[in-house]
C-alpha positions as a printed Julia matrix, in Angstrom:
532×3 Matrix{Float64}:
 -16.82   11.91  -67.36
 -17.1    12.6   -63.69
 -14.22   13.62  -61.49
 -13.65   12.37  -57.99
 -13.26   15.05  -55.3
  -9.75   15.49  -54.03
  -8.97   14.08  -50.63
  -8.42   16.8   -48.09
  -5.15   16.68  -46.11
  -5.42   15.46  -42.55
  -5.25   18.33  -40.12
  -2.29   18.4   -37.78
  -1.98   20.17  -34.47
  -0.38   23.58  -34.97
   2.35   22.88  -32.41
   5.67   24.68  -32.83
   5.45   25.43  -36.54
   8.55   27.65  -36.31
  12.1    26.38  -35.8
  12.54   28.14  -32.48
   9.53   26.35  -31.11
  10.81   23.01  -32.35
  14.2    23.67  -30.74
  12.47   24.4   -27.46
  10.54   21.16  -27.79
  13.8    19.3   -28.48
  15.34   20.85  -25.39
  12.47   19.58  -23.25
  12.86   16.08  -24.68
  16.62   16.09  -24.06
  16.12   17.27  -20.5
  13.71   14.42  -19.88
  16.21   11.95  -21.34
  19.0    13.31  -19.13
  16.84   13.15  -16.01
  15.99    9.49  -16.53
  12.73    7.62  -16.08
  11.68    9.06  -12.69
  13.04   10.44   -9.42
  11.75    7.3    -7.74
  13.87    5.08  -10.0
  16.92    7.22   -9.26
  16.28    7.0    -5.52
  16.02    3.21   -5.79
  19.4     3.12   -7.56
  21.0     5.23   -4.85
  19.42    3.07   -2.14
  21.5     0.19   -3.51
  24.65    2.29   -3.04
  25.05    2.75   -6.79
  25.58    5.74   -9.06
  23.45    6.37  -12.13
  24.76    5.48  -15.6
  25.34    9.14  -16.49
  27.18    9.82  -13.26
  29.47    6.89  -14.02
  30.19    8.15  -17.53
  30.98   11.6   -16.11
  33.52   10.06  -13.72
  35.15    8.0   -16.46
  35.5    10.65  -19.16
  37.13   14.06  -19.25
  34.79   16.86  -18.17
  32.34   17.87  -20.88
  33.74   15.46  -23.48
  30.86   12.96  -23.74
  28.94   12.82  -27.01
  25.89   10.58  -26.86
  24.68    8.38  -29.71
  20.98    7.49  -30.16
  19.69    9.03  -26.94
  16.15    9.08  -28.38
  16.09    5.39  -29.36
  13.04    3.4   -28.24
  12.22   -0.28  -28.56
   9.51   -1.5   -30.93
   8.56   -4.71  -29.11
   4.92   -5.65  -28.52
   3.23   -7.74  -25.88
   3.66   -8.38  -22.17
   3.02   -4.7   -21.5
   6.06   -3.46  -23.43
   3.99   -1.49  -25.92
   2.87    0.78  -23.09
   6.41    1.42  -21.83
   8.86    2.83  -24.35
  11.41    5.0   -22.54
  14.12    6.87  -24.43
  17.62    5.23  -24.53
  15.99    1.78  -24.0
  18.13    1.26  -20.92
  21.64    1.83  -22.3
  23.6     5.04  -22.83
  26.14    4.93  -25.66
  28.66    7.39  -27.07
  32.23    8.57  -26.95
  34.4    11.05  -25.1
  38.0    11.44  -24.05
  40.22   10.14  -21.25
  43.36   12.22  -20.79
  42.53   13.82  -24.15
  42.31   10.56  -26.12
  39.1     9.17  -27.62
  37.31    6.36  -25.76
  33.98    4.77  -26.66
  31.63    3.78  -23.87
  28.29    2.16  -23.18
  26.59    2.1   -19.79
  23.56    0.07  -18.75
  20.9     2.16  -17.01
  19.46   -0.12  -14.34
  16.6     2.34  -13.8
  15.11    1.29  -17.17
  14.02   -2.35  -17.44
  16.69   -3.2   -14.88
  19.29   -2.62  -17.6
  18.01   -5.74  -19.37
  19.03   -6.16  -23.0
  16.45   -6.11  -25.77
  16.7    -5.68  -29.53
  17.04   -1.88  -29.62
  19.32   -1.93  -26.58
  21.61   -4.45  -28.3
  21.64   -2.55  -31.59
  22.87    0.56  -29.78
  25.72   -1.42  -28.25
  26.53   -3.03  -31.61
  26.76    0.4   -33.22
  29.15    1.82  -30.64
  31.31   -1.31  -30.74
  31.51   -1.05  -34.52
  32.47    2.62  -34.25
  35.21    1.84  -31.72
  36.69   -0.83  -33.96
  36.41    1.28  -37.12
  38.09    4.32  -35.56
  40.65    2.36  -33.57
  39.79    3.55  -30.07
  39.34    1.73  -26.74
  35.92    0.51  -25.64
  34.74    0.63  -22.01
  31.52   -1.05  -20.92
  29.87   -0.03  -17.64
  27.82   -3.12  -16.81
  24.76   -2.95  -14.58
  22.11   -5.08  -16.22
  19.79   -7.95  -15.42
  20.61   -9.98  -18.52
  18.35  -10.64  -21.51
  14.94   -8.95  -21.61
  12.67  -11.97  -21.16
   9.69  -10.29  -22.85
  11.62  -10.06  -26.14
  12.62  -13.73  -26.2
  15.15  -14.99  -28.7
  15.63  -11.51  -30.17
  17.37  -10.5   -26.96
  19.56  -13.6   -27.05
  20.58  -12.79  -30.62
  21.56   -9.34  -29.4
  24.04  -10.9   -26.98
  25.42  -13.05  -29.78
  26.17   -9.9   -31.74
  28.05   -8.46  -28.78
  30.13  -11.61  -28.31
  31.05  -11.69  -32.0
  32.18   -8.06  -31.88
  34.15   -8.64  -28.67
  36.02  -11.39  -30.46
  36.65   -9.37  -33.61
  37.99   -6.46  -31.56
  40.21   -8.69  -29.4
  43.83   -7.67  -29.83
  42.82   -4.76  -32.07
  41.5    -2.22  -29.55
  41.66   -2.35  -25.73
  38.38   -3.56  -24.24
  37.62   -2.92  -20.57
  34.58   -4.2   -18.68
  33.57   -2.46  -15.46
  31.11   -4.49  -13.39
  28.82   -2.17  -11.42
  25.86   -4.43  -10.77
  24.65   -7.97  -11.41
  25.8    -9.92  -14.45
  24.23  -13.35  -14.82
  23.92  -16.09  -17.4
  25.27  -15.65  -20.9
  25.77  -11.93  -20.26
  28.88  -12.8   -18.23
  30.67  -13.98  -21.35
  31.1   -10.51  -22.86
  33.25   -9.29  -19.93
  35.16  -12.59  -20.04
  36.05  -11.89  -23.69
  37.48   -8.45  -22.94
  41.03   -7.56  -21.92
  40.33   -6.33  -18.38
  37.49   -6.79  -15.88
  37.02   -4.37  -12.97
  34.6    -5.03  -10.09
  33.28   -3.11   -7.08
  32.76   -4.9    -3.78
  29.2    -5.16   -2.53
  27.4    -4.13   -5.72
  28.78   -6.27   -8.55
  28.42  -10.0    -9.09
  29.09  -12.36  -12.0
  27.87  -15.93  -12.35
  26.44  -18.26  -14.98
  23.8   -19.72  -12.65
  22.61  -17.79   -9.61
  22.38  -18.94   -5.99
  18.76  -20.13   -6.34
  19.58  -22.41   -9.26
  22.72  -23.67   -7.53
  20.7   -24.58   -4.45
  17.99  -26.28   -6.5
  20.47  -28.37   -8.47
  23.24  -29.11   -5.95
  21.69  -28.31   -2.59
  24.46  -25.78   -1.85
  23.39  -22.56   -0.15
  25.4   -19.45   -0.93
  24.88  -15.69   -1.21
  25.19  -13.67   -4.41
  28.52  -12.19   -3.29
  29.73  -15.54   -2.0
  29.05  -17.1    -5.38
  30.24  -14.39   -7.73
  31.23  -11.24   -5.83
  34.28   -9.05   -6.43
  36.52  -10.8    -3.9
  35.63  -14.23   -5.26
  36.51  -13.32   -8.83
  39.61  -11.29   -7.98
  41.05  -13.81   -5.51
  39.65  -17.27   -6.32
  38.48  -17.62   -9.92
  40.72  -15.04  -11.6
  37.82  -13.72  -13.71
  38.24  -10.17  -12.37
  41.52   -8.33  -12.77
  40.91   -5.68  -10.13
  38.41   -5.05   -7.31
  37.71   -1.82   -5.42
  35.58   -0.65   -2.53
  33.71    2.12   -4.36
  32.77    3.21   -7.87
  34.72    6.46   -7.77
  38.04    4.72   -7.07
  37.27    2.0    -9.6
  36.59    4.44  -12.44
  39.63    6.54  -11.53
  41.75    3.38  -11.86
  40.18    2.61  -15.25
  41.36    6.05  -16.36
  44.84    5.23  -15.04
  44.94    1.95  -16.98
  43.85    3.68  -20.19
  46.76    6.12  -19.81
  49.14    3.16  -20.12
  47.53    1.55  -23.18
  47.74    2.52  -26.85
  44.57    3.4   -28.74
  44.87    0.28  -30.87
  47.26   -2.41  -32.09
  48.76   -0.1   -34.74
  50.13    2.37  -32.21
  52.8     2.33  -29.53
  51.69    2.97  -25.95
  51.85    6.65  -24.95
  55.22    7.87  -23.68
  55.51   10.53  -21.0
  58.51   12.65  -20.0
  60.01   11.32  -16.79
  61.65   13.35  -14.07
  63.21   10.15  -12.73
  66.72    9.85  -14.29
  67.12    6.81  -16.51
  70.63    6.24  -15.18
  69.62    6.46  -11.51
  71.55    3.87   -9.51
  69.44    1.49   -7.44
  71.73    0.94   -4.48
  68.81   -0.32   -2.37
  68.65   -3.46   -4.52
  71.93   -4.64   -3.02
  70.19   -5.01    0.33
  66.67   -5.91   -0.79
  67.5    -9.27   -2.35
  69.25  -11.85   -0.13
  72.07  -13.81   -1.75
  70.71  -16.96   -0.11
  68.28  -18.38   -2.66
  66.13  -19.92    0.08
  65.34  -16.6     1.76
  62.16  -14.82    0.6
  61.8   -11.13   -0.27
  59.12   -8.93   -1.83
  59.63   -8.61   -5.59
  57.34   -5.58   -5.55
  60.11   -3.67   -3.78
  62.46   -4.52   -6.65
  59.92   -3.27   -9.18
  59.49   -0.03   -7.25
  63.24    0.58   -7.36
  63.49    0.0   -11.1
  60.43    1.79  -12.56
  59.77    5.52  -12.82
  58.91    7.14   -9.49
  58.2     3.72   -7.88
  54.83    3.77   -9.66
  53.28    0.71  -11.3
  49.81   -0.66  -12.09
  49.5    -4.28  -10.97
  47.1    -6.61  -12.76
  45.29   -9.34  -10.76
  47.2    -8.64   -7.53
  44.97  -10.96   -5.49
  45.06  -14.04   -7.73
  48.01  -16.36   -8.38
  50.18  -14.21   -6.13
  53.32  -16.22   -6.86
  53.69  -14.23  -10.07
  53.4   -10.46  -10.49
  52.07   -8.84  -13.67
  52.19   -5.06  -13.9
  52.26   -2.12  -16.29
  54.65    0.71  -15.58
  57.07    3.13  -17.19
  60.84    3.01  -17.41
  62.35    6.3   -18.62
  58.88    7.36  -19.72
  58.24    4.29  -21.89
  55.45    1.86  -20.98
  56.6    -1.68  -20.21
  54.86   -4.83  -19.05
  56.55   -6.55  -16.13
  56.27  -10.27  -15.39
  58.04  -11.32  -12.19
  58.21  -14.32   -9.89
  57.25  -13.45   -6.31
  59.54  -15.31   -3.81
  57.25  -14.17   -0.99
  54.44  -16.43   -2.26
  55.06  -20.17   -2.75
  58.74  -19.27   -3.2
  57.86  -17.89   -6.63
  57.16  -21.26   -8.24
  55.08  -21.53  -11.38
  51.8   -23.4   -10.97
  48.62  -23.65  -13.03
  47.13  -20.32  -12.03
  50.41  -18.4   -12.23
  51.05  -19.78  -15.71
  47.58  -18.76  -16.91
  47.84  -15.3   -15.36
  51.24  -14.55  -16.87
  50.31  -16.04  -20.27
  47.25  -13.85  -20.58
  49.25  -10.78  -19.6
  52.06  -11.55  -22.08
  49.48  -11.97  -24.86
  47.88   -8.63  -23.99
  51.25   -6.85  -24.02
  52.17   -8.41  -27.34
  48.81   -7.48  -28.89
  49.22   -3.82  -27.93
  52.92   -3.3   -28.63
  53.99   -3.15  -24.99
  57.59   -4.34  -24.35
  57.94   -7.11  -21.77
  60.49   -7.15  -18.95
  60.7   -10.51  -17.15
  62.24  -10.6   -13.66
  63.24  -14.18  -12.87
  63.7   -15.83   -9.5
  62.04  -19.22   -9.94
  62.77  -22.6    -8.34
  60.71  -24.51  -10.91
  57.15  -25.7   -11.45
  55.08  -26.65   -8.42
  55.2   -30.44   -7.93
  52.19  -32.43   -6.78
  49.52  -34.91   -7.81
  46.85  -32.2    -7.93
  48.89  -30.02  -10.26
  49.67  -32.91  -12.59
  46.1   -34.21  -12.68
  44.71  -30.7   -13.25
  46.99  -30.26  -16.26
  50.08  -28.31  -15.26
  51.66  -29.47  -18.52
  48.86  -27.97  -20.58
  48.57  -24.79  -18.51
  52.32  -24.26  -18.27
  52.47  -24.57  -22.04
  50.17  -21.55  -22.29
  52.91  -19.32  -20.88
  55.52  -20.93  -23.1
  53.3   -20.4   -26.14
  52.6   -16.77  -25.22
  56.29  -15.88  -24.92
  57.33  -17.8   -28.04
  54.59  -16.08  -30.03
  55.37  -12.55  -28.79
  57.13  -10.19  -31.22
  57.41   -7.14  -28.95
  60.76   -6.25  -27.32
  61.51   -8.85  -24.64
  64.12   -8.46  -21.91
  64.93  -11.09  -19.29
  66.68  -10.34  -16.0
  67.68  -13.24  -13.73
  68.03  -12.04  -10.16
  68.85  -15.24   -8.28
  67.79  -18.76   -9.21
  66.33  -20.04  -12.47
  65.89  -23.81  -12.43
  64.65  -26.39  -14.89
  61.8   -25.89  -17.32
  60.66  -22.8   -15.43
  63.91  -21.07  -16.45
  63.13  -21.78  -20.1
  59.49  -20.7   -19.81
  60.32  -17.39  -18.09
  61.43  -15.87  -21.42
  64.9   -17.33  -21.74
  67.11  -16.51  -24.71
  66.34  -19.94  -26.15
  62.65  -19.06  -26.65
  63.29  -15.64  -28.12
  64.18  -13.03  -25.51
  66.0   -10.2   -27.28
  68.32   -9.52  -24.37
  69.07  -11.47  -21.2
  70.86  -10.1   -18.15
  71.73  -11.59  -14.78
  72.88  -10.43  -11.38
  76.14  -11.85   -9.99
  74.21  -14.11   -7.57
  72.38  -15.92  -10.37
  72.11  -19.7   -10.42
  70.87  -21.19  -13.69
  70.64  -24.98  -13.74
  68.46  -27.98  -14.42
  67.74  -28.13  -10.68
  69.15  -26.94   -7.37
  72.64  -28.1    -6.41
  71.34  -30.26   -3.56
  68.96  -32.21   -5.76
  71.49  -32.48   -8.58
  74.18  -33.83   -6.27
  71.78  -36.42   -4.83
  71.05  -37.7    -8.34
  74.49  -37.54   -9.95
  76.58  -38.67   -6.96
  74.15  -40.91   -5.1
  76.48  -43.94   -5.3
  79.51  -41.96   -4.12
  77.47  -40.52   -1.26
  76.06  -43.93   -0.28
  79.53  -45.54   -0.3
  81.23  -42.81    1.69
  82.2   -43.28    5.34
  80.61  -39.9     6.06
  77.69  -39.52    3.6
  76.79  -36.02    4.8
  80.32  -34.74    4.36
  80.47  -36.34    0.91
  77.11  -34.79   -0.01
  78.32  -31.34    1.04
  81.5   -31.79   -0.99
  79.61  -32.86   -4.11
  77.13  -29.99   -3.78
  80.02  -27.56   -3.64
  81.64  -29.26   -6.61
  78.44  -29.07   -8.69
  77.95  -25.4    -7.85
  81.51  -24.48   -8.78
  81.35  -26.38  -12.08
  77.84  -25.71  -13.41
  76.16  -23.06  -11.28
  78.66  -20.26  -10.96
  77.24  -16.85  -11.97
  79.18  -16.62  -15.25
  78.42  -20.09  -16.61
  75.46  -19.01  -18.8
  77.21  -15.8   -19.87
  80.25  -17.76  -21.02
  77.96  -19.8   -23.27
  76.07  -16.84  -24.72
  72.79  -17.63  -22.96
  73.07  -14.43  -20.9
  74.17  -11.22  -22.59
  75.82   -9.73  -19.53
  76.17  -10.06  -15.78
  75.38   -6.66  -14.28
  75.71   -4.76  -11.02
  72.2    -4.81   -9.45
  72.51   -1.08   -8.81
  72.72   -0.56  -12.59
  69.49   -2.46  -13.28
  67.37    0.6   -14.11
  69.96    2.04  -16.49
  70.48   -1.29  -18.26
  66.73   -1.85  -18.72
  66.17    1.73  -19.9
  68.96    1.44  -22.48
  67.66   -1.94  -23.69
  64.09   -0.68  -24.04
  65.3     2.39  -25.95
  67.3     0.41  -28.49
  64.48   -2.15  -28.99
  61.67    0.41  -29.17
  61.26    0.14  -32.94
  61.92   -3.6   -33.15
  60.05   -5.31  -35.97
  59.47   -9.03  -36.25
  57.09  -11.06  -38.42
  55.4   -14.34  -37.59
  54.92  -17.04  -40.23
  51.88  -16.59  -42.45
  48.94  -18.45  -40.92
  45.31  -18.0   -40.0
  46.11  -18.4   -36.3
  48.03  -20.73  -34.04
  46.5   -23.59  -32.08
  47.5   -22.55  -28.59
  47.05  -24.78  -25.51
  43.75  -24.28  -23.69
């Protein structure tokens, strides 16, 4: 019997056989990863007025807190020249750190690598960090600066986006999700930010659209710039897609940190409380002069909010869109509260389609994350008009009604002046579940204004009178004295108390304190079928 000779082991290069040598090699690799693909790519990024992905993460997170995940990941795609270009990170930086000492997960597209385009490995890194955020119950912030799907990887890249969308949806209402737009976002990629709780944009460098200007021109003949089609001002003032827009990245990321300080880590926690140096029982004497008793005179509801909240400080959401309603996060006696308020300075504070959608979305967010809701009411009704009716004011107004009726967090209503018709009901009245309702002594709660009511109820008397105008004035006065005096709703238990406006802060602080641990259950169901 003959024996075969043993195969000799393949020789390997004797590089860094000892651990110290391997550690040095690792250090060189990590340095290369931190530096990015090339100085030229970094210069090109700066030439666009943009920071690098790592600089953005450093601004968002507490100093030295970032821990990167899969920094050495490379794609495994072949063809179209990809096999010759396999940079570390594959164009996205993922990991976690802290904001004000609390854990936050983050991913940031690196435009210097493949233009931030998403491929299979790129998507898998994002999927992993999203899964970690959901599993640990911590907020997720995405810093978006990517050119969409990596065309060379075909349907694999599209499937990667599908995985992101599915995770966005699963995490909705469980952990806060914030999208920060710091570059272009086109096509299907725009749907991930749209699925998150908040969208931030920076003027001049960020755009969002489903079809770009070239396609729009080819299909419709319309000529428009990238910013004109989907820039920060368009989405924060016209479409309502963006919640906030800023002039530079530094301010934008500082405001993201501010927002995170007002949100809980997840839906199982209360929002973070902070000691307040502003006395809870501080009298707000300025309110007596800020709000005119004449219901037809406008005023700035923001001034009222400043008087009531801690240190006149609040974080307004979507300030440039649907300006006839204000949505803001603030603190009252150190406790976070969501504020929904009609704005008499804009369209007299009426509810229309956009205002209803804006407020409904905000109420849902507050309810998802255990944030009490304070509703400041001064509303003449829903906006009349053919356009509003044809565009579905009934359906859109029902969104706000649904959101309030479905909310189980503490809910406090304060009626400052007028509250007419269906808009009174929709603005968190006692009848749809407000825990406590208060009113100022100038409140008018009715089906409609006294003038309109008198014209309907007494039209025959007015028409038959020798002096119709005098009769109309008499009937208006009569209607007001009978059905619109400031204690009418309180006498019927629809308002819990009529309060001195100067006591507003104290009353709200006391109400929030007693309702802080409120617990309410909804009927067992898979989910409701809310208006869309």
